[in-house]
C-alpha positions, 0 to 999 in steps of 0.5 A, a space after each residue: 488426278 493424273 491420267 497417263 496414257 501409255 503405248 509400245 511400238 516395235 518393228 518386228 516381233 522381237 525387234 527394236 521397239 520404244 514406247 511413249 507416255 503422255 502424261 495430263 493432270 492439273 499443271 501437269 503435260 509431259 510426253 516422254 518417249 522410252 527407247 527400249 531393246 529389242 522385245 515383242 510388242 508385247 513385251 514392249 507394252 510392259 517395259 513402257 508399263 515400267 517406264 511409266 511407274 518409273 518416271 511417276 516415282 522420279 516426279 514425286 507423284 506417287 500420292 495422287 491418284 492416277 489412272 492409266 490408260 492402254 490399249 494393250 488388253 494383254 497388259 491391262 488384263 495382267 496387271 488386274 487379275 495379278 497374274 500370268 502363266 507367260 514366261 515372257 511377262 513374268 519378270 515384267 509383272 514382278 518388277 510392276 508388283 515391286 513398283 505399285 505398293 509405293 502409290 496410293 492408288 493406281 487404276 489400269 484401264 483397257 481404251 480402243 486404240 482410237 483414243 490412245 493416239 497421243 501415246 501411239 505418236 509418241 511410241 512411234 516417234 521414239 521408235 523412228 530415234 531408234 532405228 535412225 540411231 541404228 542406222 547410224 552404228 
């Protein structure tokens, strides 16, 4: 079983964005920041979810039960309902739907922000790196 915590951080709406992924399991502890393009905060949450699935696939964790925790109600509800009428999210949902069949069991759950500090800190660190690299150009 793996617990995955995800969050996104955006400066502006839309603006420079980054995601944070924290994976915890038996003999597993991965912290990762994900640089993202200029997105809205909600788009960044979806993009981080896609990046998480890609990371799990790359690390060959598709046969384990994956609990994914997010503080984005929109993301959690969209995945649970397997539907969105928001054009900004449709392409992300398609990407997610293409990857989910590769997993034995994925459970997504909304959690309050105060229970997602690890992923939040990683997302903020990633955003700071992105802003710093943007300022150097």
